[in-house]
C-alpha positions as CSV (number, residue, x, y, z in Angstrom):
1,F,-27.0,-37.4,16.3
2,A,-25.6,-40.0,13.9
3,M,-27.1,-38.6,10.7
4,T,-24.6,-37.8,8.0
5,L,-24.2,-34.2,6.8
6,P,-26.1,-34.5,3.5
7,A,-28.9,-36.2,5.4
8,A,-28.9,-33.5,8.0
9,A,-29.1,-30.9,5.3
10,A,-32.2,-32.6,3.9
11,A,-33.8,-32.9,7.3
12,A,-33.0,-29.2,7.9
13,A,-35.0,-28.1,4.9
14,A,-38.0,-30.1,6.2
15,E,-38.2,-29.2,9.9
16,S,-37.6,-26.4,12.4
17,W,-34.4,-26.2,14.4
18,S,-34.3,-24.3,17.7
19,R,-31.2,-23.0,19.4
20,G,-32.8,-23.2,22.8
21,P,-32.1,-23.1,25.7
22,T,-29.6,-20.3,24.9
23,L,-31.4,-18.9,21.8
24,R,-35.1,-18.2,21.7
25,G,-37.4,-18.9,18.8
26,A,-37.1,-21.2,15.8
27,W,-36.2,-20.8,12.2
28,H,-36.4,-22.7,8.9
29,L,-33.5,-23.3,6.4
30,S,-34.5,-23.5,2.8
31,V,-32.9,-26.1,0.5
32,L,-31.1,-23.3,-1.3
33,R,-29.5,-22.0,1.9
34,V,-28.4,-25.4,3.1
35,T,-26.9,-26.1,-0.4
36,A,-25.0,-22.8,-0.2
37,L,-23.5,-23.9,3.2
38,L,-22.4,-27.2,1.8
39,L,-21.0,-25.8,-1.4
40,T,-19.2,-22.7,-0.2
41,P,-16.9,-21.3,-2.9
42,A,-13.3,-20.4,-2.2
43,G,-12.2,-16.8,-1.4
44,G,-13.9,-14.1,0.6
45,I,-16.1,-11.2,0.1
46,L,-16.5,-8.0,2.1
47,C,-19.7,-8.3,4.1
48,T,-21.1,-4.9,5.0
49,P,-23.4,-3.8,7.8
50,G,-27.0,-5.0,7.1
51,E,-25.7,-7.9,4.9
52,P,-27.8,-11.1,5.4
53,V,-25.4,-13.9,6.5
54,T,-25.3,-17.3,8.1
55,A,-22.9,-17.4,11.0
56,F,-21.6,-19.9,13.5
57,F,-23.4,-19.8,16.9
58,A,-20.9,-20.7,19.6
59,G,-23.5,-21.9,22.0
60,Q,-25.9,-24.9,22.4
61,V,-28.6,-26.0,20.1
62,D,-31.7,-28.2,20.5
63,L,-31.9,-30.5,17.5
64,G,-35.7,-31.0,18.1
65,S,-35.5,-34.3,20.1
66,G,-34.9,-32.5,23.4
67,E,-31.2,-33.3,23.0
68,V,-29.0,-30.2,23.6
69,T,-25.7,-30.2,21.7
70,T,-22.7,-27.8,22.2
71,C,-21.9,-26.3,18.8
72,K,-18.6,-26.8,17.0
73,P,-17.7,-24.9,13.8
74,E,-17.7,-28.2,11.7
75,M,-21.4,-28.7,12.6
76,T,-23.4,-27.2,9.7
77,Y,-26.6,-27.0,11.7
78,C,-24.8,-24.6,14.1
79,F,-24.9,-21.8,11.4
80,F,-27.8,-19.5,11.9
81,P,-29.2,-16.5,9.9
82,G,-28.5,-12.9,10.9
83,K,-27.3,-9.6,9.6
84,I,-23.9,-7.9,9.9
85,H,-24.0,-5.2,12.6
86,S,-20.3,-4.2,12.2
87,G,-16.9,-5.6,11.4
88,P,-14.5,-7.0,10.7
89,D,-12.4,-5.5,13.4
90,A,-8.6,-5.9,13.6
91,E,-8.9,-9.5,14.7
92,G,-11.3,-10.4,11.9
93,I,-14.4,-10.5,14.2
94,Y,-17.9,-9.5,12.9
95,L,-20.7,-8.5,15.2
96,I,-23.9,-10.4,14.2
97,N,-27.5,-9.4,14.8
98,W,-29.3,-12.7,15.0
99,D,-32.6,-12.8,13.1
100,D,-34.5,-14.2,16.1
101,G,-33.2,-11.4,18.4
102,D,-30.9,-13.4,20.6
103,T,-28.0,-11.3,22.0
104,A,-25.7,-14.2,22.9
105,N,-22.6,-15.1,21.0
106,Q,-22.8,-12.2,18.6
107,R,-19.0,-11.9,18.1
108,V,-18.1,-14.4,15.3
109,S,-14.8,-14.8,13.4
110,H,-15.0,-14.0,9.7
111,K,-14.0,-17.6,9.0
112,F,-17.4,-18.7,10.2
113,V,-19.5,-15.9,8.6
114,K,-21.0,-16.6,5.1
115,Q,-23.0,-14.5,2.8
116,I,-26.5,-16.0,2.4
117,D,-26.9,-15.4,-1.3
118,S,-23.6,-16.9,-2.4
119,G,-22.4,-19.0,0.6
120,T,-19.1,-17.1,0.3
121,E,-17.0,-16.6,3.4
122,C,-16.8,-13.0,4.6
123,D,-13.5,-11.2,4.3
124,G,-11.3,-10.7,7.4
125,P,-9.2,-7.6,8.3
126,E,-7.0,-6.0,5.7
127,P,-3.5,-7.5,5.8
128,P,-0.7,-5.2,6.9
129,R,1.0,-3.2,4.2
130,G,3.9,-5.0,2.6
131,E,7.3,-3.5,1.9
132,E,6.4,-2.8,-1.7
133,E,3.3,-0.9,-0.8
134,Q,5.3,1.1,1.7
135,E,7.9,1.9,-0.8
136,E,5.2,3.2,-3.2
137,G,4.4,5.9,-0.7
138,W,8.1,6.8,-0.2
139,L,9.2,10.2,-1.3
140,P,12.9,11.0,-2.2
141,P,14.6,13.6,-0.1
142,E,14.7,17.2,-1.4
143,I,18.1,18.1,-2.9
144,P,19.4,21.6,-3.7
145,C,19.4,23.0,-7.2
146,T,22.0,20.8,-9.0
147,V,24.2,21.4,-12.1
148,L,26.1,18.6,-13.6
149,P,29.0,19.7,-15.9
150,R,30.5,16.9,-18.1
151,L,34.2,17.0,-18.5
152,H,36.5,16.4,-21.5
153,W,38.1,13.0,-21.9
154,E,41.2,14.2,-20.0
155,G,39.1,14.0,-16.9
156,S,40.4,10.4,-16.4
157,D,43.8,12.0,-15.5
158,P,43.7,12.7,-11.8
159,Q,45.8,15.9,-12.0
160,W,43.8,17.4,-14.8
161,N,40.5,16.3,-13.1
162,K,41.6,18.1,-9.9
163,E,42.5,21.3,-11.7
164,A,39.2,21.3,-13.6
165,I,37.1,20.9,-10.4
166,E,39.1,23.6,-8.6
167,A,38.5,26.0,-11.6
168,L,34.7,25.3,-11.5
169,K,34.6,25.8,-7.7
170,S,36.5,29.1,-8.1
171,S,34.2,30.3,-10.9
172,F,30.8,29.5,-9.4
173,A,31.4,28.9,-5.6
174,P,28.8,26.1,-5.2
175,D,27.5,25.3,-1.7
176,E,28.4,21.6,-2.2
177,V,30.7,19.7,-4.6
178,I,30.5,16.0,-5.2
179,D,33.5,14.8,-7.1
180,G,35.6,11.6,-7.5
181,F,34.2,10.9,-11.0
182,D,36.3,10.8,-14.2
183,W,34.1,12.7,-16.6
184,H,31.6,14.7,-14.5
185,V,31.3,16.7,-11.3
186,I,28.2,17.6,-9.3
187,L,27.7,21.2,-8.2
188,R,24.9,22.0,-5.8
189,F,23.5,25.5,-5.0
190,N,21.1,26.3,-2.2
191,N,19.9,29.4,-4.0
192,V,18.2,28.9,-7.4
193,D,19.4,32.2,-8.9
194,R,23.0,31.3,-8.3
195,C,22.3,27.8,-9.7
196,E,20.8,29.2,-12.8
197,A,23.6,31.7,-13.3
198,A,26.2,28.9,-13.2
199,Y,24.3,26.8,-15.7
200,K,23.7,29.7,-18.1
201,S,27.3,30.8,-17.9
202,L,28.6,27.4,-18.9
203,K,25.8,26.9,-21.5
204,K,26.6,30.2,-23.2
205,V,30.2,29.3,-23.6
206,L,29.4,25.8,-24.9
207,D,26.8,27.1,-27.4
208,E,29.6,29.0,-29.1
209,C,30.9,25.7,-30.5
210,K,30.3,25.4,-34.3
211,E,31.8,21.9,-34.7
212,P,29.3,19.2,-35.9
213,D,31.0,16.8,-33.5
214,P,30.6,18.1,-29.9
215,E,33.6,16.0,-28.8
216,K,35.8,18.3,-30.8
217,C,34.5,21.4,-29.1
218,R,36.9,23.2,-26.8
219,T,35.0,26.5,-26.2
220,H,35.3,25.7,-22.5
221,P,38.7,24.4,-21.3
222,H,37.2,21.8,-19.0
223,V,33.5,21.2,-19.7
224,K,32.0,19.7,-22.9
225,A,28.3,19.6,-21.8
226,V,26.1,20.7,-18.9
227,E,22.7,19.8,-17.5
228,Y,20.4,20.1,-14.5
229,V,19.8,17.2,-12.2
230,G,16.3,17.2,-10.6
231,D,14.0,20.2,-10.9
232,D,15.3,23.2,-12.8
233,P,15.2,26.7,-11.3
234,D,11.9,27.6,-13.0
235,T,10.1,24.6,-11.5
236,R,11.6,25.3,-8.1
237,R,10.4,28.9,-8.3
238,R,6.8,27.9,-9.2
239,T,6.7,25.7,-6.2
240,G,8.1,28.2,-3.8
241,R,11.5,26.6,-3.4
242,H,13.8,29.6,-4.1
243,E,16.1,28.6,-1.3
244,H,17.0,25.1,-0.1
245,P,16.7,24.9,3.7
246,V,20.0,24.2,5.3
247,Q,20.0,22.1,8.5
248,R,22.6,23.2,10.9
249,T,23.9,21.0,13.7
250,E,24.6,22.7,17.0
251,L,27.8,21.6,18.7
């Protein structure tokens, strides 16, 4: 079969092609369908069940002269009409219901299945989720109710810093203390009521300051400001998180 592809396309529009002996019946390609096969646009489209397509038939075809040819994907005349039955599966395979009822070679790679109306290649399986997509679904771990007191400028002095932290620990007995910073310390409380009490106690003293410049306030000997980190006690109560669960390790 020495005919060039454009010539073969023209001939296809004028005569019947049969896939015998492995496929029964004959069918006609219109000029529009052949043109769509020759001018397939880039990109893919999701082909759903029932979608009319042309797909590669991985069998043998009779070109009309009695000569039987084994099909290869680059042979345009080996693409036949059918409809999507299902797919694509994880390997990108569609199951095709051939229009003439043949049940052979129905599993076809998405690379060789094209929508009839547009000539566009059908999409394959969804790619695996990338790291960025996985990170979008990541949730930060739950932390206890956290109060962050900000220390006076003397906090950069190690001895003063140590004394300030010991005083705060003695006053509020937090369940966890994260220190090592010059001008703040992190106090964590498993119980929201105790957390709120510590915050309000510090806030009440700090609010006694009448100085326009907060840096000059010394209503508290160690703390110049205080804030919550993460959800405040009211938010935790509304969502049923009155008590932070403590994981204990058995020895």
